[in-house]
C-alpha positions as CSV (number, residue, x, y, z in Angstrom):
1,M,0.0,0.0,0.0
2,L,2.9,2.3,0.8
3,S,6.4,2.1,-0.5
4,K,9.2,1.2,1.9
5,E,10.5,4.8,1.6
6,K,7.1,6.3,2.6
7,K,6.8,3.9,5.5
8,L,10.2,4.9,6.7
9,N,9.3,8.6,6.5
10,I,6.2,8.0,8.7
11,Q,8.3,5.9,11.1
12,K,10.8,8.7,11.3
13,E,8.1,11.1,12.4
14,I,6.8,8.7,15.0
15,K,10.3,8.2,16.4
16,E,11.0,11.9,16.5
17,L,7.8,12.6,18.5
18,E,8.2,9.6,20.8
19,K,11.8,10.7,21.6
20,N,10.4,13.6,23.7
21,S,7.0,12.3,24.8
22,S,5.6,9.4,26.8
23,A,3.0,9.0,24.1
24,E,3.3,5.8,21.9
25,L,2.0,6.3,18.4
26,L,0.8,3.6,16.0
27,A,0.2,4.0,12.3
28,V,-2.2,1.4,10.9
29,I,-3.3,1.1,7.3
30,A,-5.7,-1.2,5.4
31,Q,-6.5,-1.1,1.7
32,S,-10.1,-2.3,2.4
33,I,-12.2,-3.3,5.4
34,P,-10.5,-6.2,7.1
35,N,-13.2,-8.8,7.5
36,S,-14.4,-12.1,6.0
37,L,-16.8,-10.6,3.4
38,P,-15.8,-10.8,-0.2
39,S,-14.9,-7.4,-1.6
40,F,-17.6,-7.5,-4.3
41,I,-20.2,-7.9,-1.5
42,L,-18.6,-5.1,0.6
43,K,-19.0,-2.7,-2.4
44,L,-22.8,-3.4,-2.4
45,L,-23.2,-2.3,1.2
46,P,-24.1,1.3,2.0
47,K,-21.0,3.5,2.7
48,K,-22.1,4.2,6.3
49,Y,-22.3,0.5,7.0
50,R,-18.8,-0.1,5.5
51,Q,-17.4,2.6,7.6
52,K,-19.0,1.1,10.7
53,L,-17.3,-2.2,9.8
54,A,-14.0,-0.4,9.5
55,N,-14.6,1.4,12.8
56,D,-15.6,-1.8,14.6
57,F,-12.5,-3.5,13.3
58,I,-10.1,-0.9,14.5
59,E,-11.8,-0.5,17.8
60,N,-11.3,-4.3,18.4
61,Y,-7.7,-4.1,17.1
62,Y,-7.0,-1.2,19.5
63,A,-8.6,-3.1,22.5
64,N,-6.3,-6.0,21.8
65,I,-3.3,-3.7,21.8
66,E,-4.3,-2.3,25.1
67,Q,-5.0,-5.7,26.5
68,K,-1.5,-7.0,25.5
69,N,0.3,-3.8,26.6
70,K,-1.3,-2.9,29.9
71,D,1.7,-1.0,31.1
72,V,1.5,1.5,28.2
73,K,-0.8,4.3,29.3
74,D,-0.4,6.9,26.5
75,I,-1.4,5.5,23.1
76,V,-2.4,7.3,20.0
77,L,-3.5,5.0,17.1
78,F,-3.9,6.6,13.6
79,F,-5.9,4.3,11.3
80,V,-6.8,4.7,7.6
81,C,-8.8,2.4,5.4
82,I,-8.0,3.6,1.9
83,D,-11.0,2.2,-0.1
84,E,-13.5,3.7,2.4
85,K,-11.6,7.0,2.7
86,F,-12.0,6.3,6.4
87,V,-9.7,7.7,9.1
88,K,-10.0,7.1,12.8
89,I,-7.8,8.2,15.7
90,I,-8.1,6.2,18.9
91,T,-6.4,7.4,22.1
92,S,-6.0,5.8,25.5
93,K,-8.0,6.9,28.4
94,N,-5.0,8.8,29.8
95,I,-4.8,10.9,26.6
96,N,-8.6,11.3,26.3
97,N,-8.6,12.9,29.8
98,K,-6.3,15.7,28.7
99,I,-7.0,16.2,25.0
100,P,-10.6,16.7,23.8
101,N,-12.1,14.8,20.9
102,S,-12.6,18.0,18.9
103,F,-8.8,18.4,18.7
104,W,-8.5,14.9,17.1
105,Q,-11.5,15.5,14.8
106,N,-9.8,18.4,13.1
107,I,-6.8,16.2,12.4
108,I,-9.1,13.5,11.1
109,D,-10.8,15.9,8.7
110,N,-7.5,17.0,7.3
111,F,-6.2,13.4,7.0
112,I,-9.4,12.4,5.1
113,K,-8.6,15.2,2.6
114,K,-5.1,13.7,2.0
115,V,-6.6,10.2,1.6
116,K,-9.0,11.5,-1.0
117,E,-6.0,13.0,-2.8
118,N,-4.2,9.6,-2.5
119,K,-1.5,11.3,-0.4
120,I,-1.6,8.7,2.4
121,E,2.0,9.4,3.6
122,D,1.3,13.1,3.8
123,G,-1.8,12.4,5.8
124,F,0.0,10.3,8.4
125,I,2.9,12.8,8.6
126,Q,0.6,15.8,8.9
127,A,-1.5,14.1,11.6
128,I,1.6,13.2,13.6
129,K,3.0,16.7,13.3
130,S,-0.3,18.3,14.1
131,S,-0.5,16.3,17.4
132,K,3.2,16.9,18.3
133,D,2.9,20.1,20.3
134,I,0.1,19.0,22.5
135,L,1.5,15.6,23.1
136,L,4.9,17.0,24.0
137,K,3.2,19.5,26.4
138,E,0.8,17.1,28.0
139,F,2.9,13.9,27.9
140,P,6.5,14.8,28.2
141,S,9.0,12.0,28.2
142,T,9.7,10.4,31.5
143,N,12.0,7.8,29.9
144,D,12.9,7.0,26.3
145,I,11.6,3.4,26.2
146,N,10.0,2.4,23.0
147,E,7.0,0.3,24.1
148,L,5.2,-0.2,20.8
149,P,6.4,-0.7,17.2
150,N,7.1,2.5,15.2
151,E,6.7,0.7,11.8
152,V,3.6,1.3,9.8
153,I,1.3,-1.7,10.3
154,E,-0.4,-2.9,7.1
155,I,-3.5,-5.0,7.6
């Protein structure tokens, strides 16, 4: 979905932010909705329903990450489903308590524009950079332990 170079550029932005913040960022990308339905059937479903499927998938994916990494308190997951032009940002409870959803919605809106322009890498990088100042302020680094992978996760 993304070239190795584009993935490395996103990974570099994640590493740069995490160097000075306790926040752990995850970049997850899917070409289409990850589920067991054949793609031709998915295309027949209403857009709102397909986006609900994408949302449900990433919510469950995130819950599994939290379950497996109980010691990680500050997580921001950026997810894009290319075919659906669907973007979601999920944050841990710790981050939710300090940063309002309206802040993330603005980033999502801009990210969706980039996805529609087929500029996925730019969307991820812009989202990471847009969240950098507030994450550095609210979640400064207490140690530089990398707790979650920085690589772009393709599903």
